[in-house]
C-alpha positions in Angstrom: -34.1 -33.2 -14.0 -31.6 -31.9 -11.5 -32.4 -32.4 -7.9 -31.3 -31.2 -4.6 -28.0 -29.5 -4.3 -28.7 -28.7 -0.8 -29.9 -32.1 -0.1 -28.2 -30.9 -0.1 -24.9 -32.4 -1.5 -22.9 -34.3 0.8 -25.7 -35.5 3.0 -27.6 -32.7 4.2 -27.0 -30.9 1.2 -30.1 -32.7 -0.1 -32.3 -31.1 2.4 -32.8 -27.7 0.8 -32.9 -29.0 -2.8 -31.0 -26.7 -5.1 -33.0 -27.8 -8.0 -36.1 -29.7 -7.9 -39.5 -29.9 -9.5 -41.2 -29.8 -6.2 -41.1 -31.2 -2.7 -40.9 -34.9 -2.1 -41.2 -37.5 0.6 -40.0 -41.0 1.1 -43.6 -41.8 1.7 -46.6 -41.1 -0.6 -49.0 -40.0 2.1 -51.5 -37.3 1.1 -51.2 -34.3 3.5 -54.0 -34.0 6.0 -55.7 -30.7 6.3 -58.9 -29.3 7.6 -61.7 -29.9 5.1 -63.0 -26.3 5.2 -59.7 -24.7 4.1 -61.0 -21.4 5.5 -58.5 -18.6 5.8 -56.5 -18.9 9.0 -54.8 -16.0 10.8 -51.2 -17.0 11.3 -49.9 -13.5 12.3 -48.8 -14.8 15.7 -46.4 -17.1 14.0 -43.1 -15.6 13.1 -40.1 -18.0 12.7 -37.6 -15.2 13.4 -39.1 -14.8 16.8 -38.7 -18.4 17.7 -36.2 -18.8 20.5 -33.4 -21.1 19.1 -32.4 -23.8 21.6 -28.8 -23.9 20.3 -26.6 -21.2 19.1 -24.9 -22.3 15.9 -21.5 -20.8 15.2 -19.8 -21.7 12.0 -16.3 -20.6 10.7 -16.4 -17.8 8.2 -14.1 -18.3 5.2 -12.0 -15.6 3.7 -12.5 -14.6 0.1 -9.5 -16.6 -1.0 -10.7 -19.6 0.9 -14.1 -19.3 -0.7 -12.6 -19.2 -4.1 -10.5 -22.3 -3.4 -13.6 -24.1 -2.1 -15.5 -23.0 -5.3 -13.0 -24.6 -7.6 -13.5 -27.9 -5.8 -17.3 -27.5 -5.7 -17.5 -26.8 -9.5 -15.2 -29.7 -10.3 -17.5 -32.0 -8.3 -20.5 -30.5 -10.1 -18.9 -31.1 -13.5 -18.2 -34.8 -12.7 -21.7 -35.4 -11.3 -23.3 -33.9 -14.4 -20.9 -35.5 -16.9 -19.6 -32.1 -18.2 -16.4 -33.2 -20.0 -15.2 -29.7 -20.9 -16.5 -27.3 -18.3 -16.0 -23.6 -19.1 -13.0 -22.0 -17.5 -12.3 -18.6 -16.1 -15.8 -17.7 -14.9 -15.4 -15.1 -12.2 -18.0 -15.3 -9.4 -20.1 -12.2 -9.2 -20.9 -12.8 -5.6 -21.4 -15.6 -3.0 -25.0 -15.7 -1.8 -25.5 -14.7 1.8 -28.8 -16.5 2.2 -30.5 -19.5 0.7 -33.3 -17.3 -0.6 -30.8 -15.1 -2.4 -29.0 -18.1 -3.8 -32.1 -19.7 -5.3 -33.5 -16.4 -6.7 -30.2 -15.6 -8.4 -29.8 -19.1 -9.7 -33.4 -19.1 -11.1 -32.8 -15.7 -12.8 -29.5 -16.9 -14.3 -31.1 -20.1 -15.6 -34.0 -18.1 -17.1 -31.5 -15.8 -18.9 -30.1 -19.0 -20.5 -33.5 -20.1 -21.8 -34.8 -22.2 -19.0 -38.0 -20.9 -17.3 -36.7 -21.4 -13.7 -38.4 -20.3 -10.5 -37.2 -20.2 -6.9 -39.3 -22.4 -4.7 -41.1 -21.2 -1.5 -38.3 -22.4 0.8 -35.4 -23.3 -1.3 -35.0 -25.4 -4.5 -35.6 -24.4 -8.1 -38.3 -25.7 -10.4 -39.1 -25.3 -14.0 -42.5 -24.3 -15.5 -42.9 -25.8 -18.0 -40.5 -28.7 -17.3 -37.3 -29.3 -19.2 -37.4 -32.1 -21.8 -34.8 -34.8 -21.7 -33.3 -33.6 -24.9 -32.3 -30.4 -23.1 -30.6 -32.1 -20.1 -27.1 -31.5 -21.4 -27.8 -27.8 -22.0 -29.4 -27.5 -18.6 -26.4 -29.1 -16.9 -24.1 -26.7 -18.6 -26.3 -23.7 -17.6 -26.5 -25.0 -14.1 -22.7 -25.2 -13.9 -22.3 -21.7 -15.3 -24.9 -20.1 -13.0 -23.3 -21.8 -9.9 -20.0 -20.4 -11.0 -21.4 -16.9 -11.3 -23.7 -17.0 -8.2 -22.3 -19.7 -5.9 -23.8 -20.5 -2.5 -22.0 -19.7 0.7 -20.1 -22.9 1.5 -22.0 -23.2 4.8 -25.2 -23.8 2.8 -23.8 -26.9 1.1 -21.9 -28.5 4.0 -23.2 -31.3 6.1 -24.9 -30.2 9.3 -23.0 -30.5 12.5 -24.5 -31.8 15.8 -25.6 -28.3 16.9 -27.5 -27.8 13.6 -29.1 -31.2 13.9 -30.3 -30.4 17.4 -31.6 -27.1 16.3 -33.6 -28.6 13.4 -35.0 -31.3 15.7 -36.2 -28.7 18.2 -37.6 -26.4 15.5 -39.6 -29.2 13.9 -41.1 -30.1 17.2 -41.4 -26.7 18.9 -42.3 -24.5 16.0 -43.0 -26.1 12.6 -45.4 -28.8 13.7 -47.6 -26.6 15.9 -47.5 -23.8 13.4 -48.8 -26.2 10.7 -51.4 -27.5 13.1 -52.6 -23.9 13.6 -52.9 -23.6 9.9 -55.1 -26.7 9.7 -52.5 -29.3 8.7 -51.6 -32.5 10.7 -47.9 -33.4 10.3 -47.3 -37.1 10.9 -44.6 -37.4 13.6 -45.4 -41.0 14.4 -41.8 -42.0 13.6 -40.2 -39.2 15.7 -37.1 -40.5 17.5 -35.5 -39.0 20.6 -33.3 -36.1 19.9 -30.2 -38.1 20.9 -31.1 -40.9 18.5 -31.9 -38.6 15.7 -28.4 -37.0 16.0 -26.6 -40.2 16.6 -28.0 -42.0 13.6 -28.2 -39.1 11.1 -25.0 -39.8 9.2 -25.2 -43.6 9.4 -26.9 -46.2 7.3 -29.4 -46.5 10.1 -30.7 -42.9 9.7 -34.2 -42.7 11.0 -36.8 -41.9 8.4 -38.3 -38.9 10.2 -38.6 -35.8 8.0 -41.7 -33.7 9.1 -40.4 -30.9 6.8 -41.2 -33.1 3.7 -44.9 -32.5 4.5 -44.7 -28.9 3.1 -43.3 -30.2 -0.2 -46.4 -32.4 -0.8 -48.8 -29.5 -0.7 -49.9 -27.6 -3.8 -47.5 -24.8 -4.7 -49.9 -22.1 -3.9 -50.4 -23.5 -0.4 -46.6 -23.7 0.0 -46.3 -20.0 -0.8 -49.1 -19.1 1.6 -47.4 -21.0 4.5 -43.7 -20.3 4.0 -43.8 -16.9 5.6 -45.2 -18.2 8.9 -44.5 -22.0 8.9 -41.3 -22.5 6.9 -40.1 -26.2 7.1 -36.6 -25.2 8.3 -35.3 -22.7 10.8 -34.3 -19.2 9.5 -30.8 -18.9 8.1 -29.6 -16.7 10.9 -30.3 -19.5 13.3 -29.0 -22.3 11.1 -25.8 -20.6 9.9 -25.3 -17.5 11.9 -24.8 -14.1 10.3 -22.9 -14.8 7.0 
């Protein structure tokens, strides 16, 4: 089964999983929530009203630069999925301007090719029912074709810079964790490092295993959908990538 493009990819690319069967965590802890599971009013929580601590500014590519990047992106995809003769001459219909748009278009494209794909609550793509191993080659080819038709903006599959890492750290501590607490869930932050150490070690073998956002992926899918509007595990795209 394909997993995280966004994870996404060169490092961080794995964080927003382009394709996954569900959320995951390096630890197999069961999420802690209030036992009553009564409906909670989260209307006061709006991630778009959170005040970002860092203003992220990323370069915007021209159309020709995006197309050049896409050729390299697809070549890497073909190599990673062992596609010996990838189809040529596929013209991109459009580059996604948000992660949500990317995953929804990807899921629709895969479904058109016979795979019952669905966009996840906060990124990622999953299949219901799952895809048997005998269909892996066909899925890889469909995945390649759909990425060629509806590619992500390059910013979504590029390693985070220091400003983005600082933003994510603050979002997890200032917004995500307290929002989840208000919803009745306890996010384990026992391994939380200092912001400076988190950034310093992120792209090294000594990366600190602190991913509070993984908590959301451990929840049942219906609960993930209920929470994503108010307590998404990552900052809104306009904060993470600027206006694309």
